[in-house]
C-alpha positions in Angstrom: 0.0 0.0 0.0 2.8 2.3 0.8 4.6 1.8 -2.5 1.3 2.3 -4.4 0.8 5.6 -2.6 4.3 6.7 -3.5 3.8 6.0 -7.2 0.6 8.0 -7.2 2.2 10.9 -5.4 5.3 10.9 -7.7 3.1 10.8 -10.8 1.0 13.7 -9.5 4.1 15.8 -8.6 5.7 15.3 -12.0 2.6 16.1 -14.0 1.8 19.0 -11.8 5.3 20.4 -12.5 6.7 20.1 -9.0 9.2 17.4 -10.0 10.8 16.9 -13.5 9.1 17.9 -16.6 5.3 18.1 -17.1 5.9 17.3 -20.8 6.8 13.7 -20.0 5.1 11.2 -22.3 3.2 9.6 -19.5 1.8 13.0 -18.5 0.8 14.3 -21.9 -0.8 11.3 -23.4 -4.3 12.2 -22.0 -5.4 15.9 -21.9 -5.1 17.1 -18.4 -5.3 20.1 -16.1 -2.4 20.6 -13.7 -3.2 22.7 -10.7 -1.0 24.2 -8.1 -1.3 22.3 -4.8 -3.5 24.1 -2.3 -1.9 22.6 0.7 0.6 20.0 1.8 -0.4 17.1 4.1 2.2 15.2 6.1 1.9 11.4 6.3 4.4 8.7 7.0 7.2 11.1 6.2 5.8 12.2 2.9 4.2 15.5 1.9 1.2 14.9 -0.3 -0.2 17.4 -2.8 -3.9 17.4 -3.5 -4.0 16.7 -7.3 -6.9 15.6 -9.4 -6.5 14.2 -12.9 -9.6 14.7 -15.0 -9.9 13.3 -18.6 -11.4 15.7 -21.1 -14.5 13.7 -21.5 -15.4 14.3 -17.9 -16.6 17.8 -18.9 -18.8 18.1 -15.8 -16.1 17.5 -13.4 -14.5 20.5 -11.6 -10.9 20.7 -10.3 -10.4 21.6 -6.7 -8.8 24.9 -5.8 -8.5 26.4 -2.4 -8.9 30.0 -3.7 -12.6 29.3 -3.7 -13.5 30.9 -7.1 -11.1 29.9 -9.9 -12.1 26.4 -10.7 -11.4 25.1 -14.2 -13.7 23.0 -16.2 -12.2 19.7 -17.1 -11.2 19.5 -20.8 -11.1 23.2 -21.3 -7.3 23.7 -21.0 -6.6 23.6 -24.7 -8.5 26.9 -25.1 -6.2 28.6 -22.5 -3.4 30.9 -23.8 0.3 31.1 -22.7 -0.4 34.4 -21.0 -2.9 32.6 -18.7 0.1 30.9 -17.2 2.4 33.9 -17.2 4.2 32.9 -20.4 4.3 34.3 -24.0 2.4 32.9 -26.9 4.4 32.4 -30.1 1.7 34.2 -32.0 2.2 37.4 -29.9 6.0 37.3 -30.0 8.2 38.7 -32.8 11.2 36.4 -32.8 13.1 39.0 -34.9 13.1 41.2 -31.9 13.4 38.8 -29.0 15.6 36.0 -27.8 14.0 33.4 -25.5 15.9 30.9 -23.3 13.2 28.2 -23.8 10.8 27.8 -26.6 9.2 24.4 -25.8 7.5 25.1 -22.5 4.1 23.3 -22.4 2.1 24.3 -19.3 -0.7 22.1 -20.6 -1.0 19.6 -23.4 -1.1 21.1 -26.9 0.0 24.6 -25.8 3.5 25.8 -26.8 4.8 28.8 -24.9 7.9 30.9 -24.5 9.6 32.1 -21.4 12.6 34.2 -20.3 12.3 36.4 -23.4 14.4 39.6 -23.8 15.2 42.0 -26.6 18.0 40.9 -28.9 21.4 42.3 -28.1 21.3 44.6 -31.2 18.8 46.8 -29.4 21.2 48.7 -27.2 20.4 52.4 -27.7 18.0 54.7 -25.8 18.1 58.3 -24.6 20.6 57.3 -21.9 23.4 56.4 -24.3 22.3 58.3 -27.4 22.7 62.1 -27.0 19.9 63.6 -29.1 21.0 67.1 -28.0 24.3 66.6 -29.9 22.7 65.9 -33.2 22.1 62.1 -32.8 18.7 60.4 -33.3 17.5 56.9 -32.4 16.9 54.9 -35.5 16.1 51.5 -36.9 13.7 49.0 -35.4 13.0 49.1 -31.7 12.3 46.7 -28.9 10.9 47.7 -25.5 12.1 51.3 -25.9 15.6 50.4 -27.2 16.8 50.9 -30.8 19.2 49.3 -33.2 21.3 52.4 -33.9 22.1 55.9 -32.7 23.0 57.9 -35.8 23.4 61.5 -36.7 20.4 63.3 -38.1 20.1 63.4 -41.9 21.1 67.0 -42.0 24.6 66.0 -40.9 25.7 64.7 -44.3 28.9 66.6 -45.3 32.5 65.4 -45.0 35.6 66.1 -47.0 34.6 63.4 -49.4 31.4 65.1 -50.6 32.3 68.7 -49.8 35.8 69.5 -51.1 37.7 71.6 -53.6 36.2 75.0 -53.7 33.9 74.1 -50.7 34.4 72.9 -47.2 32.2 71.3 -44.4 30.9 73.9 -41.9 28.3 74.5 -39.3 27.4 72.1 -36.5 29.1 68.7 -36.4 28.0 65.2 -35.4 30.2 62.2 -35.6 32.7 63.9 -37.9 29.9 65.1 -40.3 28.7 68.6 -40.7 25.3 70.1 -41.6 26.6 72.7 -44.0 28.8 72.8 -47.1 30.1 76.4 -47.7 32.5 78.0 -50.1 36.1 78.3 -49.0 37.7 81.7 -48.5 39.6 82.9 -51.6 42.8 82.5 -49.7 42.3 78.8 -49.4 42.5 78.5 -53.2 45.5 80.7 -53.6 43.2 83.5 -54.8 42.6 87.0 -53.6 39.5 88.8 -52.4 40.3 91.8 -54.6 42.7 92.8 -57.3 46.3 93.2 -56.2 48.4 96.2 -57.0 51.4 95.4 -59.2 49.9 92.1 -60.3 48.0 91.0 -63.3 44.6 89.8 -62.0 41.5 88.1 -63.5 38.2 87.4 -61.9 37.3 83.8 -61.1 34.3 82.1 -59.5 35.4 80.2 -56.4 33.2 78.6 -53.9 30.1 80.5 -55.1 31.8 83.9 -54.9 34.1 86.1 -57.0 37.8 85.8 -56.3 40.8 87.0 -58.2 43.6 85.0 -59.8 46.7 87.2 -59.8 50.3 86.7 -60.9 53.5 88.7 -61.1 54.3 89.4 -64.8 58.0 89.9 -63.9 58.3 86.5 -62.2 60.8 84.3 -64.1 62.2 87.1 -66.3 66.0 87.8 -66.2 66.9 91.4 -65.9 70.2 92.3 -67.6 72.8 94.6 -66.0 73.7 97.4 -68.4 76.8 99.6 -67.9 75.5 102.0 -70.6 71.8 101.8 -69.7 68.9 99.6 -70.6 67.8 99.9 -74.2 64.5 97.9 -73.9 62.4 96.5 -71.0 60.1 93.5 -71.2 56.6 94.3 -72.6 54.9 92.7 -69.7 57.4 93.9 -67.1 58.8 97.4 -67.2 60.9 96.7 -64.1 63.3 94.3 -65.8 65.7 95.0 -68.8 65.5 92.8 -71.8 68.4 94.4 -73.9 71.2 96.9 -73.2 72.9 99.8 -75.1 76.3 98.8 -76.4 77.9 102.2 -75.8 77.1 105.7 -74.5 77.1 107.5 -77.8 73.5 108.6 -77.3 74.7 110.8 -74.4 77.8 112.2 -76.2 78.1 115.3 -78.5 81.0 114.6 -80.9 83.1 117.6 -82.0 83.7 118.4 -85.7 87.5 119.1 -86.0 89.2 121.1 -88.8 92.5 119.4 -88.2 91.2 116.1 -87.0 90.2 114.6 -83.7 92.8 114.6 -81.0 90.9 112.2 -78.6 87.7 110.1 -78.9 85.3 109.3 -76.0 86.2 106.1 -74.1 82.5 105.0 -74.0 81.9 106.1 -77.6 84.6 105.4 -80.2 82.7 107.2 -83.0 82.5 110.7 -81.4 85.4 113.1 -80.8 86.0 114.5 -77.3 89.0 116.9 -78.2 90.1 118.3 -81.6 93.6 118.3 -82.8 95.5 121.7 -83.1 97.0 122.8 -86.5 99.9 120.7 -87.8 103.0 122.7 -88.6 104.5 119.8 -90.5 104.8 119.6 -94.3 103.7 117.0 -96.6 106.1 114.4 -97.9 108.6 116.0 -100.3 108.2 119.4 -98.7 110.1 121.1 -96.0 109.8 124.2 -93.9 113.5 125.0 -94.9 113.8 127.4 -97.8 115.8 126.3 -100.8 119.5 127.5 -100.4 121.0 129.9 -102.9 123.1 128.5 -105.7 122.7 124.9 -104.6 118.9 124.7 -104.6 116.0 126.3 -106.2 112.3 126.1 -105.4 110.3 123.7 -107.5 107.0 124.1 -105.6 105.6 125.5 -102.3 102.5 124.7 -100.1 101.1 126.2 -97.0 100.6 123.8 -94.0 97.8 123.8 -91.4 99.4 126.5 -89.4 99.8 128.8 -92.4 103.5 128.2 -92.8 105.2 127.7 -96.3 106.5 124.3 -97.1 109.2 124.1 -99.9 109.9 121.5 -102.4 113.5 122.2 -103.6 115.6 120.8 -106.5 119.3 121.0 -107.2 120.4 123.7 -109.5 122.2 123.0 -112.7 125.6 121.3 -112.2 124.7 119.9 -108.7 123.7 116.3 -108.0 120.7 115.4 -105.8 121.8 113.4 -102.8 118.3 112.5 -101.5 116.4 114.5 -99.0 117.3 117.6 -101.0 121.0 117.5 -100.7 122.8 118.9 -103.6 126.5 118.5 -104.3 129.1 119.0 -107.0 130.3 115.7 -108.6 133.8 114.6 -107.4 135.9 111.6 -107.9 138.0 112.0 -104.8 137.6 109.7 -101.9 136.0 111.5 -98.9 138.5 110.2 -96.5 141.3 111.3 -98.7 139.9 114.8 -98.6 139.9 114.7 -94.8 136.1 114.3 -94.6 134.0 111.7 -92.9 131.5 109.8 -94.9 128.0 110.3 -93.6 124.3 110.5 -94.7 123.3 113.0 -92.1 121.9 116.4 -92.7 123.8 119.0 -94.7 126.3 121.1 -92.9 127.9 124.4 -93.6 130.8 122.6 -95.2 131.0 122.0 -98.9 129.1 119.0 -100.2 130.9 116.8 -102.6 129.9 113.5 -104.2 131.7 110.4 -103.1 131.3 107.9 -106.0 132.8 104.8 -104.2 130.6 101.8 -103.3 128.4 102.8 -106.2 126.5 105.0 -103.7 126.1 108.7 -103.2 127.3 110.0 -99.9 127.8 113.5 -98.5 131.3 114.2 -97.2 132.1 117.1 -94.9 
């Protein structure tokens, strides 16, 4: 009797969910209603739960419950919902949002329920960790007040990848993105806000405004160093010399000289700085010395630059020309024998005679 009682109690505890799993095959074969025990009774060292097993066909039978007013009708458990037992029905649960620790809980036969369900780990953002005052907004699907993402508002869309060149990101920022894309200052593009003095400038549209592209026209041009002055500057740059004067003649007034130029300018070889004075010399074949008496006679005369007479003399009859207007009587006597020295120097006061030796004419004196 004792062993039979033990089997009945064990069966009742298992099927009531107090011991093991109420889904055991021997519990779920007939449809049943499992009730919480209303009290425990001690007997022979065992605690007995008051449990009644009612087949579904016993529709008029009522289960006992000590609460006095929540008696189930036998056979009606299949119409119960998971929520009746504090669980979640599969029909009311979006498994795309929740993770459940157990998905085969059967509080009664034929009823599948979920328990220990919580939002999936991807739902981690709410107002406590997503600062909406800093430009962020909760986005994506949500679960129990938590969202998939915390992203910047759509207005924050500009970075250096989609706002560059003549434009730059500006305004408020959120996560490295900005809510404005504005034109850069002219200086960021190497341009100027206005035309620059001394430079050649042209207007250019830059970042939605007018800037000026300017350059130095003298840049890169070589300026020559000219000792006599610059002859020509560059057309685009009057500050640098392209070619030089070769001399300083443009600044020199050359003299016109009656007797020729005495000195030309050092920086202008074609213009005379000083004139030559009159020349008192005679032309070749003429001499300032007048022809002498019986020895010479004037063949021709000229006036030199200074107004003096130059004579061209010739030997008179009977005299021999000894070059350079020397005239002498012919002699056959050796000069040395006459006590004279042979010479070709100028005439002296001594008599001139012809020395016929050596087949040459010499003056002896």
